[in-house]
C-alpha positions as semicolon CSV with decimal commas, in nm:
position;residue;x (nm);y (nm);z (nm)
1;M;-1,898;1,395;1,475
2;I;-1,926;1,771;1,427
3;S;-1,730;1,945;1,152
4;K;-1,767;2,294;1,295
5;L;-1,808;2,423;1,648
6;P;-2,155;2,561;1,718
7;A;-2,179;2,915;1,850
8;P;-2,176;2,903;2,231
9;I;-2,513;2,942;2,397
10;I;-2,535;3,275;2,579
11;E;-2,755;3,215;2,880
12;K;-2,963;3,508;2,995
13;D;-2,882;3,487;3,365
14;N;-2,518;3,383;3,326
15;P;-2,389;3,504;2,987
16;F;-2,031;3,381;3,038
17;K;-2,126;3,034;3,165
18;N;-2,026;2,873;2,833
19;C;-1,719;3,088;2,774
20;K;-1,428;2,848;2,733
21;L;-1,166;3,121;2,760
22;G;-1,226;3,259;3,110
23;R;-1,303;3,611;2,984
24;H;-1,569;3,708;3,236
25;Q;-1,311;3,906;3,432
26;Y;-1,238;4,125;3,129
27;A;-1,608;4,201;3,088
28;N;-1,618;4,319;3,450
29;I;-1,325;4,551;3,387
30;L;-1,489;4,700;3,077
31;T;-1,820;4,742;3,257
32;T;-1,643;4,952;3,518
33;V;-1,482;5,160;3,242
34;V;-1,807;5,239;3,060
35;S;-1,989;5,303;3,388
36;Q;-1,755;5,589;3,463
37;N;-1,788;5,754;3,121
38;Q;-2,080;5,962;2,999
39;G;-1,962;5,980;2,642
40;C;-1,657;5,834;2,470
41;V;-1,534;5,586;2,209
42;L;-1,383;5,265;2,345
43;A;-1,196;5,026;2,115
44;I;-1,162;4,656;2,198
45;D;-0,864;4,535;1,998
46;G;-0,814;4,167;1,912
47;K;-0,685;3,972;1,615
48;W;-0,915;3,815;1,359
49;G;-1,044;3,486;1,490
50;S;-0,968;3,574;1,854
51;G;-1,331;3,547;1,963
52;K;-1,410;3,921;1,983
53;T;-1,764;3,889;1,847
54;T;-1,857;3,613;2,092
55;F;-1,703;3,815;2,374
56;V;-1,896;4,135;2,295
57;K;-2,223;3,939;2,258
58;M;-2,172;3,786;2,602
59;W;-2,073;4,122;2,744
60;K;-2,383;4,282;2,586
61;K;-2,609;4,040;2,771
62;S;-2,414;4,099;3,093
63;L;-2,460;4,476;3,054
64;E;-2,831;4,433;2,990
65;N;-2,857;4,228;3,308
66;Q;-2,712;4,532;3,487
67;H;-2,981;4,756;3,333
68;F;-2,768;4,918;3,065
69;N;-2,937;5,001;2,737
70;V;-2,720;4,830;2,472
71;L;-2,728;4,840;2,094
72;H;-2,527;4,593;1,883
73;F;-2,456;4,687;1,521
74;N;-2,278;4,437;1,293
75;V;-2,153;4,698;1,051
76;W;-2,007;4,440;0,809
77;E;-2,360;4,330;0,722
78;H;-2,433;4,684;0,599
79;D;-2,120;4,772;0,401
80;F;-2,301;4,711;0,072
81;T;-2,473;5,048;0,125
82;T;-2,325;5,381;0,026
83;D;-2,322;5,527;0,374
84;P;-2,358;5,371;0,723
85;I;-2,577;5,643;0,870
86;I;-2,917;5,484;0,799
87;G;-2,803;5,153;0,949
88;M;-2,674;5,334;1,257
89;I;-2,993;5,537;1,300
90;S;-3,210;5,227;1,262
91;Q;-3,048;5,070;1,571
92;F;-3,215;5,332;1,790
93;R;-3,565;5,235;1,678
94;D;-3,581;4,915;1,883
95;M;-3,510;5,095;2,210
96;A;-3,786;5,352;2,150
97;E;-4,057;5,178;2,350
98;G;-4,377;5,362;2,435
99;D;-4,552;5,649;2,257
100;D;-4,333;5,926;2,401
101;A;-4,013;5,749;2,306
102;K;-4,142;5,680;1,956
103;V;-4,222;6,049;1,910
104;K;-3,868;6,141;2,012
105;F;-3,725;5,878;1,778
106;T;-3,937;6,010;1,491
107;K;-3,808;6,362;1,551
108;F;-3,453;6,233;1,571
109;A;-3,488;6,033;1,248
110;A;-3,649;6,326;1,072
111;A;-3,366;6,556;1,178
112;A;-3,125;6,301;1,031
113;G;-3,314;6,278;0,703
114;K;-3,097;6,514;0,508
115;V;-2,774;6,353;0,619
116;A;-2,894;6,000;0,554
117;S;-2,670;5,914;0,259
118;G;-2,549;6,002;-0,086
119;M;-2,772;5,744;-0,253
120;L;-3,034;5,818;-0,517
121;P;-3,357;5,944;-0,357
122;S;-3,569;5,642;-0,457
123;I;-3,317;5,393;-0,321
124;A;-3,267;5,593;-0,004
125;K;-3,641;5,622;0,054
126;G;-3,693;5,247;0,017
127;L;-3,405;5,165;0,251
128;T;-3,519;5,425;0,503
129;K;-3,874;5,286;0,502
130;K;-3,739;4,939;0,576
131;C;-3,503;5,050;0,852
132;L;-3,687;5,337;1,018
133;G;-4,058;5,286;0,956
134;E;-4,344;5,428;0,750
135;D;-4,406;5,735;0,970
136;V;-4,047;5,852;0,940
137;V;-4,054;5,813;0,561
138;E;-4,342;6,059;0,533
139;L;-4,151;6,317;0,737
140;I;-3,827;6,294;0,543
141;G;-3,957;6,198;0,199
142;S;-3,935;6,546;0,060
143;A;-3,592;6,596;0,209
144;M;-3,459;6,278;0,048
145;K;-3,546;6,402;-0,299
146;E;-3,302;6,687;-0,250
147;I;-3,010;6,466;-0,142
148;A;-2,714;6,512;-0,370
149;D;-2,480;6,241;-0,497
150;S;-2,197;6,365;-0,277
151;F;-2,212;6,330;0,102
152;D;-2,022;6,659;0,133
153;K;-2,306;6,825;-0,056
154;V;-2,558;6,661;0,173
155;I;-2,380;6,804;0,477
156;D;-2,378;7,149;0,317
157;D;-2,752;7,129;0,249
158;F;-2,816;7,011;0,601
159;V;-2,617;7,294;0,759
160;E;-2,787;7,553;0,541
161;Q;-3,140;7,435;0,619
162;C;-3,099;7,340;0,987
163;Q;-2,858;7,620;1,074
164;S;-2,620;7,380;1,248
165;M;-2,558;7,018;1,334
166;E;-2,693;7,092;1,681
167;E;-3,047;7,012;1,573
168;F;-2,945;6,655;1,493
169;R;-2,736;6,613;1,808
170;K;-3,004;6,770;2,028
171;A;-3,266;6,530;1,896
172;L;-3,028;6,240;1,960
173;E;-2,948;6,361;2,311
174;N;-3,320;6,390;2,393
175;L;-3,384;6,037;2,270
176;V;-3,091;5,889;2,462
177;E;-3,172;6,078;2,782
178;F;-3,532;5,962;2,767
179;T;-3,450;5,593;2,715
180;T;-3,151;5,538;2,946
181;Q;-3,189;5,443;3,312
182;D;-3,028;5,534;3,644
183;G;-2,774;5,765;3,486
184;K;-2,616;5,476;3,294
185;P;-2,487;5,564;2,947
186;L;-2,621;5,403;2,631
187;I;-2,372;5,145;2,503
188;F;-2,353;5,130;2,122
189;I;-2,140;4,834;2,011
190;I;-2,007;4,844;1,654
191;D;-1,878;4,501;1,556
192;E;-1,679;4,368;1,256
193;L;-1,556;4,715;1,155
194;D;-1,219;4,579;1,041
195;R;-1,391;4,342;0,795
196;C;-1,566;4,623;0,604
197;N;-1,437;4,766;0,280
198;P;-1,195;5,053;0,352
199;R;-1,424;5,334;0,239
200;F;-1,715;5,214;0,453
201;A;-1,494;5,160;0,760
202;V;-1,366;5,517;0,742
203;K;-1,721;5,648;0,692
204;V;-1,833;5,473;1,012
205;L;-1,553;5,639;1,209
206;E;-1,642;5,978;1,063
207;R;-2,012;5,943;1,139
208;V;-1,942;5,846;1,499
209;K;-1,708;6,142;1,539
210;H;-1,909;6,412;1,364
211;L;-2,272;6,310;1,407
212;F;-2,314;6,080;1,705
213;S;-2,063;6,224;1,949
214;V;-2,302;6,335;2,224
215;S;-2,322;6,287;2,598
216;N;-2,455;5,964;2,748
217;I;-2,343;5,744;2,456
218;V;-2,039;5,516;2,482
219;F;-1,943;5,371;2,147
220;V;-1,759;5,039;2,162
221;L;-1,562;4,947;1,849
222;S;-1,475;4,577;1,826
223;I;-1,173;4,578;1,593
224;D;-0,852;4,420;1,478
225;K;-0,651;4,740;1,497
226;E;-0,380;4,621;1,260
227;Q;-0,632;4,530;0,989
228;L;-0,826;4,852;1,040
229;C;-0,504;5,050;0,995
230;H;-0,452;4,869;0,662
231;S;-0,804;4,971;0,560
232;I;-0,734;5,333;0,646
233;C;-0,412;5,333;0,443
234;G;-0,598;5,169;0,155
235;Y;-0,873;5,429;0,168
236;Y;-0,628;5,717;0,152
237;G;-0,403;5,538;-0,096
238;S;-0,085;5,580;0,103
239;D;0,126;5,336;0,305
240;N;0,309;5,636;0,451
241;L;0,003;5,747;0,645
242;N;0,041;5,699;1,019
243;A;-0,285;5,510;1,058
244;E;-0,247;5,457;1,433
245;E;-0,220;5,831;1,489
246;Y;-0,517;5,881;1,258
247;L;-0,724;5,639;1,469
248;K;-0,647;5,837;1,783
249;R;-0,868;6,114;1,643
250;F;-1,166;5,882;1,682
251;I;-1,078;5,653;1,975
252;D;-1,059;5,777;2,333
253;I;-0,982;5,452;2,517
254;E;-0,808;5,140;2,383
255;Y;-0,840;4,798;2,544
256;K;-0,631;4,508;2,419
257;L;-0,829;4,187;2,460
258;P;-0,587;3,949;2,638
259;E;-0,471;3,638;2,457
260;P;-0,695;3,336;2,525
261;N;-0,592;3,056;2,756
262;V;-0,454;2,814;2,497
263;D;-0,442;2,518;2,734
264;K;-0,814;2,549;2,822
265;F;-0,920;2,601;2,462
266;T;-0,711;2,309;2,335
267;K;-0,873;2,076;2,587
268;Y;-1,215;2,212;2,490
269;L;-1,146;2,143;2,121
270;Y;-1,029;1,791;2,207
271;E;-1,358;1,724;2,388
272;A;-1,582;1,905;2,138
273;Y;-1,443;1,709;1,842
274;E;-1,456;1,385;2,042
275;F;-1,095;1,279;1,988
276;D;-1,138;1,019;2,262
277;I;-1,359;0,817;2,032
278;F;-1,036;0,738;1,846
279;F;-0,757;0,767;2,104
280;A;-0,950;0,596;2,388
281;S;-1,098;0,324;2,174
282;E;-1,075;-0,025;2,318
283;L;-0,922;-0,131;1,987
284;R;-0,619;0,099;2,023
285;P;-0,293;-0,087;2,094
286;K;-0,222;-0,085;2,467
287;N;0,128;0,052;2,413
288;L;-0,023;0,376;2,282
289;L;-0,198;0,482;2,602
290;E;0,003;0,807;2,616
291;E;-0,115;0,922;2,270
292;K;-0,379;1,155;2,413
293;E;-0,148;1,341;2,650
294;E;0,128;1,368;2,390
295;F;-0,118;1,501;2,130
296;L;-0,265;1,758;2,373
297;K;0,080;1,870;2,485
298;M;0,210;1,910;2,129
299;A;-0,110;2,090;2,024
300;R;-0,075;2,336;2,310
301;I;0,290;2,398;2,224
302;L;0,221;2,467;1,856
303;F;-0,094;2,673;1,914
304;E;0,068;2,886;2,182
305;Y;0,415;2,937;2,037
306;M;0,286;2,994;1,682
307;H;0,030;3,244;1,820
308;L;-0,254;3,086;1,626
309;N;-0,595;3,244;1,665
310;L;-0,901;3,056;1,786
311;R;-1,038;3,008;1,436
312;Q;-0,710;2,856;1,314
313;M;-0,697;2,619;1,612
314;E;-1,054;2,512;1,549
315;K;-1,001;2,446;1,178
316;I;-0,683;2,249;1,244
317;C;-0,854;2,026;1,502
318;A;-1,160;1,981;1,279
319;H;-0,940;1,862;0,992
320;I;-0,733;1,629;1,209
321;R;-1,052;1,470;1,339
322;L;-1,153;1,402;0,979
323;V;-0,808;1,259;0,908
324;L;-0,840;1,014;1,197
325;L;-1,157;0,879;1,038
326;T;-0,941;0,747;0,754
327;F;-0,751;0,520;0,996
328;K;-0,874;0,203;1,159
329;A;-0,896;0,216;1,536
330;N;-0,605;-0,029;1,573
331;Q;-0,369;0,147;1,329
332;Y;-0,062;0,350;1,421
333;V;-0,102;0,715;1,323
334;N;0,189;0,924;1,459
335;P;-0,062;1,192;1,580
336;S;0,199;1,459;1,652
337;T;0,330;1,433;1,295
338;I;-0,023;1,473;1,162
339;L;-0,065;1,775;1,391
340;I;0,256;1,946;1,274
341;L;0,180;1,886;0,907
342;T;-0,179;2,012;0,944
343;C;-0,049;2,326;1,114
344;F;0,188;2,385;0,822
345;R;-0,097;2,312;0,580
346;S;-0,305;2,582;0,751
347;T;-0,042;2,847;0,819
348;D;0,236;2,801;0,562
349;S;0,103;2,652;0,241
350;N;0,435;2,699;0,058
351;L;0,627;2,490;0,309
352;Y;0,354;2,227;0,312
353;A;0,360;2,209;-0,070
354;Q;0,737;2,155;-0,064
355;I;0,696;1,872;0,187
356;V;0,423;1,708;-0,022
357;S;0,620;1,736;-0,346
358;K;0,945;1,620;-0,180
359;N;1,143;1,873;-0,382
360;I;1,370;1,977;-0,093
361;T;1,637;1,785;0,093
362;V;1,613;1,683;0,458
363;Q;1,860;1,959;0,547
364;E;1,650;2,215;0,360
365;L;1,338;2,091;0,540
366;L;1,517;2,128;0,873
367;N;1,618;2,483;0,779
368;Q;1,257;2,562;0,689
369;I;1,126;2,424;1,017
370;E;1,376;2,630;1,214
371;S;1,272;2,947;1,029
372;T;0,898;2,873;1,047
373;L;0,852;2,770;1,409
374;P;0,934;3,030;1,677
375;R;1,290;2,984;1,793
376;N;1,192;2,988;2,162
377;V;1,007;2,658;2,117
378;F;1,346;2,489;2,072
379;I;1,544;2,677;2,338
380;E;1,604;2,477;2,654
381;D;1,484;2,644;2,973
382;E;1,565;2,524;3,322
383;Y;1,218;2,636;3,435
384;D;1,042;2,438;3,159
385;R;0,853;2,174;3,355
386;D;0,674;2,046;3,045
387;N;0,997;1,977;2,854
388;V;0,866;2,186;2,566
389;S;1,204;2,214;2,396
390;R;1,284;1,843;2,417
391;L;0,939;1,741;2,292
392;A;0,956;1,988;2,003
393;V;1,303;1,865;1,901
394;W;1,205;1,499;1,919
395;E;0,890;1,555;1,712
396;T;1,098;1,748;1,459
397;A;1,336;1,451;1,441
398;R;1,042;1,214;1,389
399;L;0,919;1,434;1,102
400;L;1,264;1,442;0,939
401;V;1,306;1,064;0,960
402;A;0,954;1,011;0,821
403;Y;1,025;1,254;0,538
404;N;1,339;1,057;0,453
405;L;1,150;0,727;0,424
406;S;1,000;0,596;0,103
407;L;0,671;0,406;0,118
408;N;0,869;0,080;0,136
409;K;1,072;0,230;0,422
410;H;1,399;0,279;0,237
411;H;1,612;0,574;0,345
412;K;1,645;0,833;0,068
413;E;1,939;1,015;0,225
414;E;2,203;0,916;0,477
415;L;2,128;1,115;0,791
416;L;2,387;0,945;1,012
417;K;2,752;0,858;0,974
418;R;2,874;0,547;1,155
419;I;3,191;0,599;1,359
420;E;3,362;0,269;1,429
421;S;3,498;0,209;1,774
422;D;3,869;0,136;1,820
423;N;3,833;-0,046;2,150
424;G;3,568;-0,300;2,057
425;S;3,277;-0,113;2,213
426;N;2,958;-0,027;2,022
427;D;2,995;0,200;1,722
428;S;2,865;0,556;1,754
429;F;2,687;0,779;1,504
430;K;2,721;1,139;1,396
431;L;2,430;1,341;1,258
432;L;2,494;1,465;0,905
433;L;2,270;1,767;0,951
434;S;2,344;2,111;1,089
435;T;2,121;2,341;1,292
436;K;2,100;2,711;1,373
437;V;1,854;2,703;1,662
438;I;1,778;2,343;1,758
439;P;2,025;2,189;2,009
440;I;2,228;1,957;1,786
441;E;2,297;1,700;2,060
442;T;1,927;1,651;2,134
443;L;1,838;1,631;1,765
444;Q;2,115;1,379;1,703
445;E;1,997;1,165;1,996
446;A;1,640;1,166;1,860
447;V;1,733;1,092;1,497
448;I;1,954;0,800;1,607
449;W;1,679;0,656;1,823
450;Y;1,407;0,686;1,557
451;S;1,634;0,551;1,284
452;Q;1,723;0,245;1,488
453;N;1,367;0,176;1,601
454;L;1,165;0,200;1,279
455;Y;0,988;-0,128;1,356
456;R;0,924;-0,085;1,727
457;N;0,574;-0,095;1,878
458;D;0,506;0,265;1,768
459;P;0,671;0,273;1,424
460;I;0,767;0,573;1,215
461;L;0,527;0,601;0,921
462;P;0,659;0,727;0,586
463;L;0,546;1,084;0,536
464;D;0,395;1,005;0,196
465;Y;0,160;0,761;0,369
466;T;0,059;1,016;0,634
467;I;0,004;1,290;0,374
468;Q;-0,235;1,066;0,179
469;H;-0,452;1,058;0,490
470;I;-0,416;1,430;0,559
471;E;-0,531;1,506;0,206
472;L;-0,824;1,264;0,257
473;L;-0,710;1,051;-0,036
474;T;-0,793;0,728;0,147
475;S;-1,135;0,586;0,232
476;F;-1,308;0,654;0,561
477;Q;-1,302;0,355;0,797
């Protein structure tokens, strides 16, 4: 069993073959966008853990197959440096193939020498040698000795000695024009920008705007816009700064990466983590044949309605697969309860801690569930073919009944009030809980059924017992 999904293999001839999210169509759209631009900054916006890096790597290979020259710069791997400019310049070296191209790159790198960074000359020279090559070091060595501690001072020195920034841009334009093909722009992908420290992230934006903004280069920023805005506010020390407006100074085109297909990805996770080894085992009780479908349906509901990102979904499934290893193949497990609790464990640690410690009442737990889960998951819809609302309410009822059971299956609180019949018919019950969102009639029906069928073929397991397995406090079977 795997404990972590391997990175998808990006095949040369069909980069999106192993994409489990159906995102090839979005790559085609973006390819059309960059094909029609001879110089701009395009931002691909997606939440952390939404698969942006995998998408841009697949798209990079697709672009290369269409004879685009593409550079990919993981800027997060370089944010330990004082300034991003050397890392950015070094990306151009690999595309300078042939003697003529190398000469143009050397001239370009030399022109950039005095705006390389605000580091100490010896450190800058060593880093430059590693990134740009021995020949470039000899050309800019003397210039690096004069670099001041402040980048503003470096810019001043550069302007004074080179007359204008045009020398740098002209050298860059010559290099790009010489190495691109068929009038296609150079695509420079900057990935993981939102993960950098705030100062470095802002520096990258400034360098793109002021130094690298030339024709025939399309910069692609792979970002979580919300997180990048937080970085910008942190850099300037003000929450009152309109960071989105600030970003518009640097970004020409914004593209919101569509939400992934949760149903496809959930099924992929089920297969990748080999849940069938447990749920389809010949040792499973025959009355539990619907476990798989119920688990997949509940997983899709929670993942979709809670707007979990791909990384969260993956970690939740990975942990549940470990949990199942602590059960014997013929044991009852209440998989949907394990799923709900693991989701809370991953996304709302405070609520999960309260459930584990049992320091809240059943009513308080119900209130917490209603405030934690999106309200639309409980709202009945006549067009809901999957009975999402009913399934969510019934699984909530199962959780409440399990929470109310001690390990010896004694009820800790009275959840139902018996109402005796006057005409000799069967007594009825009234739920002693109140709701704000959940349909009370459906919840009452579910709680009554679970309470009266604790020892049926698929019994309710006390929550303390289930939590011991979730916390991996029992031995693997």
